[in-house]
DSSP file (Angstrom, degrees, kcal/mol; ACC not computed):
  #  RESIDUE AA STRUCTURE BP1 BP2  ACC     N-H-->O    O-->H-N    N-H-->O    O-->H-N    TCO  KAPPA ALPHA  PHI   PSI    X-CA   Y-CA   Z-CA
    1    1 A M              0   0    0      0, 0.0     2,-0.3     0, 0.0     0, 0.0   0.000 360.0 360.0 360.0 128.8  -27.7    0.6    4.5
    2    2 A T        -     0   0    0      1,-0.0     2,-0.4     0, 0.0     0, 0.0  -0.678 360.0-113.5 -99.0 152.2  -25.7    1.9    1.5
    3    3 A V        -     0   0    0     -2,-0.3     2,-0.1     1,-0.1    -1,-0.0  -0.693  35.2-122.4 -81.8 128.9  -22.5    0.5    0.2
    4    4 A K        -     0   0    0     -2,-0.4    -1,-0.1     1,-0.1     2,-0.0  -0.430  27.9-112.3 -71.6 144.9  -19.5    2.8    0.7
    5    5 A D     >  -     0   0    0     -2,-0.1     4,-2.3     1,-0.1     3,-0.3  -0.312  28.8-104.6 -75.1 165.3  -17.7    3.8   -2.4
    6    6 A L  H  > S+     0   0    0      1,-0.2     4,-2.7     2,-0.2     5,-0.2   0.879 117.9  52.5 -59.3 -44.1  -14.1    2.7   -3.0
    7    7 A D  H  > S+     0   0    0      1,-0.2     4,-2.4     2,-0.2    -1,-0.2   0.878 110.3  48.5 -63.5 -37.5  -12.5    6.0   -2.1
    8    8 A T  H  > S+     0   0    0     -3,-0.3     4,-2.3     2,-0.2    -1,-0.2   0.933 113.0  46.9 -67.1 -45.8  -14.3    6.2    1.2
    9    9 A R  H  X S+     0   0    0     -4,-2.3     4,-2.1     1,-0.2    -2,-0.2   0.884 112.7  50.6 -62.9 -38.2  -13.3    2.6    2.1
   10   10 A F  H  X S+     0   0    0     -4,-2.7     4,-2.4    -5,-0.2    -2,-0.2   0.927 109.7  49.8 -65.7 -44.7   -9.7    3.3    1.1
   11   11 A S  H  X S+     0   0    0     -4,-2.4     4,-2.2     1,-0.2    -2,-0.2   0.900 111.1  49.5 -60.3 -41.3   -9.6    6.4    3.2
   12   12 A E  H  X S+     0   0    0     -4,-2.3     4,-2.2     2,-0.2    -1,-0.2   0.893 110.1  50.7 -65.1 -39.6  -10.9    4.5    6.2
   13   13 A A  H  X S+     0   0    0     -4,-2.1     4,-2.5     2,-0.2    -2,-0.2   0.890 109.2  51.3 -65.5 -38.7   -8.3    1.7    5.6
   14   14 A V  H  X S+     0   0    0     -4,-2.4     4,-2.1     2,-0.2    -2,-0.2   0.917 109.2  50.6 -63.6 -42.9   -5.6    4.3    5.5
   15   15 A E  H  X S+     0   0    0     -4,-2.2     4,-0.7     1,-0.2    -2,-0.2   0.904 111.0  48.9 -61.2 -41.3   -6.8    5.8    8.8
   16   16 A T  H >< S+     0   0    0     -4,-2.2     3,-0.9     1,-0.2     4,-0.5   0.914 109.8  51.9 -63.4 -43.1   -6.8    2.3   10.4
   17   17 A A  H >< S+     0   0    0     -4,-2.5     3,-1.4     1,-0.3    -2,-0.2   0.865 101.9  60.2 -63.0 -36.3   -3.3    1.7    9.1
   18   18 A L  H 3< S+     0   0    0     -4,-2.1    -1,-0.3     1,-0.3    -2,-0.2   0.752 101.0  55.5 -64.2 -22.8   -2.0    4.9   10.6
   19   19 A E  T << S+     0   0    0     -3,-0.9    -1,-0.3    -4,-0.7    -2,-0.2   0.601  93.3  89.2 -84.3 -12.0   -3.1    3.6   14.0
   20   20 A M  S <  S-     0   0    0     -3,-1.4     2,-0.3    -4,-0.5     3,-0.0  -0.518  75.9-127.2 -84.1 152.6   -0.9    0.5   13.6
   21   21 A T    >   -     0   0    0     -2,-0.2     3,-1.0     1,-0.1     4,-0.4  -0.757  12.4-129.6 -97.3 148.6    2.7    0.3   14.7
   22   22 A Q  G >  S+     0   0    0     -2,-0.3     3,-1.5     1,-0.3    -1,-0.1   0.863 108.5  61.6 -62.1 -34.3    5.4   -0.9   12.3
   23   23 A A  G 3  S+     0   0    0      1,-0.3    -1,-0.3    -3,-0.0     4,-0.1   0.764  98.2  57.6 -64.1 -23.9    6.6   -3.3   14.9
   24   24 A S  G <  S+     0   0    0     -3,-1.0    -1,-0.3     2,-0.1    -2,-0.2   0.573 100.2  68.4 -83.8  -8.0    3.3   -5.1   14.8
   25   25 A L  S <  S-     0   0    0     -3,-1.5     5,-0.0    -4,-0.4    -1,-0.0  -0.921  84.9-118.0-116.3 135.4    3.5   -5.8   11.1
   26   26 A P     >  -     0   0    0      0, 0.0     4,-2.2     0, 0.0     3,-0.4  -0.325  32.1-114.7 -61.7 152.3    5.9   -8.2    9.4
   27   27 A Q  H  > S+     0   0    0      1,-0.2     4,-2.4     2,-0.2     5,-0.2   0.842 114.7  56.4 -61.8 -34.6    8.2   -6.4    6.9
   28   28 A D  H  > S+     0   0    0      2,-0.2     4,-2.0     1,-0.2    -1,-0.2   0.875 108.6  47.9 -66.2 -34.5    6.7   -8.2    3.9
   29   29 A V  H  > S+     0   0    0     -3,-0.4     4,-2.8     2,-0.2     5,-0.2   0.907 109.8  52.7 -69.9 -41.8    3.2   -6.9    4.9
   30   30 A Q  H  X S+     0   0    0     -4,-2.2     4,-2.5     1,-0.2    -2,-0.2   0.914 110.3  48.4 -58.1 -43.2    4.6   -3.4    5.3
   31   31 A L  H  X S+     0   0    0     -4,-2.4     4,-2.7     2,-0.2    -1,-0.2   0.896 111.4  49.0 -65.9 -40.6    6.1   -3.5    1.8
   32   32 A R  H  X S+     0   0    0     -4,-2.0     4,-2.7     2,-0.2     5,-0.3   0.928 112.2  48.4 -65.2 -43.6    2.9   -4.7    0.3
   33   33 A L  H  X S+     0   0    0     -4,-2.8     4,-2.5     2,-0.2    -2,-0.2   0.926 112.5  49.4 -60.8 -44.1    0.9   -2.0    2.0
   34   34 A Y  H  X S+     0   0    0     -4,-2.5     4,-2.8    -5,-0.2     5,-0.2   0.944 112.3  47.6 -58.3 -49.6    3.4    0.6    0.9
   35   35 A A  H  X S+     0   0    0     -4,-2.7     4,-2.6     1,-0.2     5,-0.2   0.926 114.1  45.2 -61.7 -47.1    3.3   -0.6   -2.7
   36   36 A Y  H  X S+     0   0    0     -4,-2.7     4,-2.5     2,-0.2    -1,-0.2   0.890 113.3  51.2 -65.6 -37.9   -0.5   -0.7   -2.9
   37   37 A Y  H  X S+     0   0    0     -4,-2.5     4,-2.1    -5,-0.3     5,-0.3   0.946 112.4  45.5 -62.8 -47.9   -0.8    2.7   -1.3
   38   38 A K  H  X>S+     0   0    0     -4,-2.8     4,-3.1     1,-0.2     5,-0.8   0.914 114.6  47.8 -63.2 -42.8    1.7    4.2   -3.7
   39   39 A Q  H  X5S+     0   0    0     -4,-2.6     4,-1.0    -5,-0.2    -1,-0.2   0.898 114.0  48.2 -63.9 -39.3    0.0    2.6   -6.7
   40   40 A A  H  <5S+     0   0    0     -4,-2.5    -1,-0.2    -5,-0.2    -2,-0.2   0.816 123.6  30.5 -71.0 -31.1   -3.4    3.7   -5.4
   41   41 A T  H  <5S+     0   0    0     -4,-2.1    -2,-0.2    -5,-0.2    -3,-0.2   0.729 135.6  20.8-103.6 -24.7   -2.3    7.3   -4.8
   42   42 A F  H  <5S-     0   0    0     -4,-3.1    -3,-0.2     1,-0.3     2,-0.2   0.556  93.2-138.0-120.2 -13.6    0.4    8.0   -7.4
   43   43 A G     << +     0   0    0     -4,-1.0    -1,-0.3    -5,-0.8    -2,-0.1  -0.499  62.5  12.0  84.8-159.2   -0.2    5.4  -10.1
   44   44 A T  S    S-     0   0    0     -2,-0.2     2,-0.1     1,-0.1    21,-0.1  -0.204  81.6-112.2 -60.8 137.0    2.5    3.4  -11.9
   45   45 A A        -     0   0    0     19,-0.3     2,-0.5    16,-0.1    -1,-0.1  -0.389  21.4-153.1 -69.6 143.0    6.0    3.6  -10.4
   46   46 A V        -     0   0    0     -2,-0.1     2,-0.4     2,-0.0    19,-0.0  -0.981  18.0-131.9-117.7 119.1    8.7    5.3  -12.3
   47   47 A Y        +     0   0    0     -2,-0.5     2,-0.3     1,-0.0    15,-0.0  -0.552  31.4 170.8 -75.6 127.5   12.2    4.0  -11.5
   48   48 A N        -     0   0    0     -2,-0.4     2,-0.5     2,-0.0    -2,-0.0  -0.826  19.1-155.1-139.4  96.3   14.6    6.8  -10.7
   49   49 A Q        -     0   0    0     -2,-0.3     2,-0.2     2,-0.0     4,-0.1  -0.596  17.0-163.3 -76.7 122.8   18.0    5.7   -9.4
   50   50 A S        -     0   0    0     -2,-0.5     3,-0.1     2,-0.2    -1,-0.0  -0.538  32.4-111.3-100.1 169.8   19.5    8.5   -7.4
   51   51 A E  S    S+     0   0    0      1,-0.2     2,-1.5    -2,-0.2    -1,-0.1   0.787 108.4  72.7 -68.9 -26.6   23.1    9.0   -6.2
   52   52 A N  S    S-     0   0    0      2,-0.0     2,-0.3     0, 0.0    -1,-0.2  -0.603  77.7-165.3 -90.3  76.3   22.0    8.5   -2.7
   53   53 A F        -     0   0    0     -2,-1.5     2,-0.5    -4,-0.1    -2,-0.1  -0.464   7.9-176.6 -67.5 127.2   21.4    4.7   -2.9
   54   54 A D     >  -     0   0    0     -2,-0.3     4,-2.1     1,-0.1     5,-0.2  -0.987  22.2-150.7-129.8 119.3   19.4    3.5    0.1
   55   55 A L  H  > S+     0   0    0     -2,-0.5     4,-2.1     1,-0.2     5,-0.2   0.880  97.6  54.3 -59.5 -40.1   18.7   -0.2    0.5
   56   56 A R  H  > S+     0   0    0      1,-0.2     4,-1.9     2,-0.2    -1,-0.2   0.930 110.7  45.2 -60.6 -45.8   15.4    0.5    2.4
   57   57 A N  H  > S+     0   0    0      1,-0.2     4,-2.9     2,-0.2    -1,-0.2   0.824 108.4  58.2 -67.8 -30.4   14.1    2.7   -0.4
   58   58 A A  H  X S+     0   0    0     -4,-2.1     4,-2.5     2,-0.2    -1,-0.2   0.915 106.9  47.4 -64.3 -42.3   15.2    0.2   -3.0
   59   59 A F  H  X S+     0   0    0     -4,-2.1     4,-2.3     2,-0.2    -2,-0.2   0.914 113.5  48.4 -63.2 -42.4   13.0   -2.5   -1.4
   60   60 A K  H  X S+     0   0    0     -4,-1.9     4,-2.0     2,-0.2    -2,-0.2   0.929 113.1  46.6 -64.1 -45.8   10.1   -0.1   -1.3
   61   61 A T  H  X S+     0   0    0     -4,-2.9     4,-2.7     1,-0.2    -2,-0.2   0.907 111.5  52.1 -63.4 -41.8   10.6    0.9   -4.9
   62   62 A N  H  X S+     0   0    0     -4,-2.5     4,-2.2     1,-0.2    -1,-0.2   0.910 108.1  51.2 -61.1 -42.9   10.9   -2.7   -6.0
   63   63 A A  H  X S+     0   0    0     -4,-2.3     4,-0.8     1,-0.2    -1,-0.2   0.905 112.4  46.8 -60.7 -41.4    7.7   -3.7   -4.2
   64   64 A W  H >< S+     0   0    0     -4,-2.0     3,-0.8     1,-0.2     4,-0.3   0.918 110.6  51.3 -67.6 -44.0    5.9   -0.8   -6.0
   65   65 A I  H >< S+     0   0    0     -4,-2.7     3,-1.2     1,-0.2     4,-0.2   0.873 103.0  61.0 -61.2 -37.5    7.3   -1.8   -9.4
   66   66 A Q  H 3< S+     0   0    0     -4,-2.2    -1,-0.2     1,-0.3     3,-0.2   0.789 113.9  34.1 -62.7 -27.6    6.2   -5.4   -8.9
   67   67 A I  T X< S+     0   0    0     -4,-0.8     3,-1.9    -3,-0.8    -1,-0.3   0.271  84.5 108.6-109.7  12.0    2.5   -4.3   -8.7
   68   68 A S  T <   +     0   0    0     -3,-1.2    -1,-0.1    -4,-0.3    -2,-0.1   0.603  66.9  70.5 -67.5  -9.6    2.7   -1.4  -11.1
   69   69 A H  T 3  S+     0   0    0     -3,-0.2    -1,-0.3    -4,-0.2     2,-0.2   0.601  84.1  86.2 -81.0 -11.3    0.7   -3.4  -13.7
   70   70 A I  S <  S-     0   0    0     -3,-1.9    -3,-0.0     1,-0.1     2,-0.0  -0.525  83.7-104.9 -91.5 160.3   -2.5   -3.2  -11.7
   71   71 A S     >  -     0   0    0     -2,-0.2     4,-2.3     1,-0.1     5,-0.2  -0.275  27.0-110.5 -77.3 164.7   -5.0   -0.4  -11.8
   72   72 A V  H  > S+     0   0    0      1,-0.2     4,-2.1     2,-0.2     5,-0.1   0.907 120.4  51.2 -58.9 -42.9   -5.5    2.3   -9.1
   73   73 A E  H  > S+     0   0    0      1,-0.2     4,-2.2     2,-0.2    -1,-0.2   0.906 109.7  48.4 -63.9 -42.8   -8.8    0.8   -8.2
   74   74 A E  H  > S+     0   0    0      1,-0.2     4,-2.6     2,-0.2    -1,-0.2   0.882 109.6  53.3 -66.0 -37.5   -7.4   -2.7   -7.8
   75   75 A A  H  X S+     0   0    0     -4,-2.3     4,-2.4     2,-0.2    -1,-0.2   0.903 108.6  49.8 -63.3 -40.8   -4.5   -1.3   -5.7
   76   76 A K  H  X S+     0   0    0     -4,-2.1     4,-2.5     2,-0.2    -2,-0.2   0.925 111.2  49.2 -62.8 -44.2   -7.1    0.3   -3.4
   77   77 A E  H  X S+     0   0    0     -4,-2.2     4,-2.5     2,-0.2    -2,-0.2   0.915 111.6  48.4 -61.7 -43.7   -9.1   -2.9   -3.1
   78   78 A K  H  X S+     0   0    0     -4,-2.6     4,-2.3     2,-0.2    -1,-0.2   0.906 111.2  50.7 -64.2 -41.4   -5.9   -4.9   -2.3
   79   79 A Y  H  X S+     0   0    0     -4,-2.4     4,-2.3     1,-0.2    -2,-0.2   0.935 111.5  47.8 -60.3 -47.3   -4.9   -2.3    0.3
   80   80 A I  H  X S+     0   0    0     -4,-2.5     4,-2.9     1,-0.2     5,-0.2   0.907 109.7  53.6 -60.5 -43.8   -8.3   -2.5    1.9
   81   81 A E  H  X S+     0   0    0     -4,-2.5     4,-2.3     2,-0.2    -1,-0.2   0.914 109.7  47.3 -58.6 -44.7   -8.2   -6.4    1.9
   82   82 A I  H  X S+     0   0    0     -4,-2.3     4,-1.9     2,-0.2    -2,-0.2   0.941 113.6  47.1 -64.5 -46.9   -4.9   -6.4    3.7
   83   83 A I  H  X S+     0   0    0     -4,-2.3     4,-1.9     1,-0.2    -2,-0.2   0.921 112.8  49.6 -61.2 -44.1   -6.0   -3.9    6.3
   84   84 A N  H  X S+     0   0    0     -4,-2.9     4,-1.1     1,-0.2    -1,-0.2   0.890 109.7  51.4 -63.5 -38.0   -9.3   -5.8    6.9
   85   85 A S  H  < S+     0   0    0     -4,-2.3     4,-0.2    -5,-0.2    -1,-0.2   0.847 111.0  48.9 -67.9 -31.4   -7.4   -9.1    7.3
   86   86 A L  H  < S+     0   0    0     -4,-1.9     3,-0.4     1,-0.2    -1,-0.2   0.824 112.5  46.8 -75.5 -31.3   -5.1   -7.5    9.9
   87   87 A T  H  < S+     0   0    0     -4,-1.9    -1,-0.2     1,-0.2    -2,-0.2   0.614 106.5  57.2 -88.5 -11.8   -8.0   -6.0   11.9
   88   88 A T     <        0   0    0     -4,-1.1    -1,-0.2     1,-0.2    -2,-0.2   0.439 360.0 360.0 -96.7   0.7  -10.1   -9.1   12.0
   89   89 A K              0   0    0     -3,-0.4    -1,-0.2    -4,-0.2    -2,-0.1   0.484 360.0 360.0 -79.2 360.0   -7.5  -11.3   13.6
């Protein structure tokens, strides 16, 4: 049995997350998943305040900025950990 590489495990975790409903997850978990996903796929957040201020997007951006100091690899690992903890309950 071979150990799956990080990108494969991350892709599988994303697929699992897509099958979950937002209603089944607390909002703080949703925000953490969002932040780790964005960090893992786009890298460090760049704050860009637009004229169309949206409180929901402000929370999402804030969550991403809070973890922007971690690496892409660490963000993938954290995302996988959260998904695995949700699916083993």
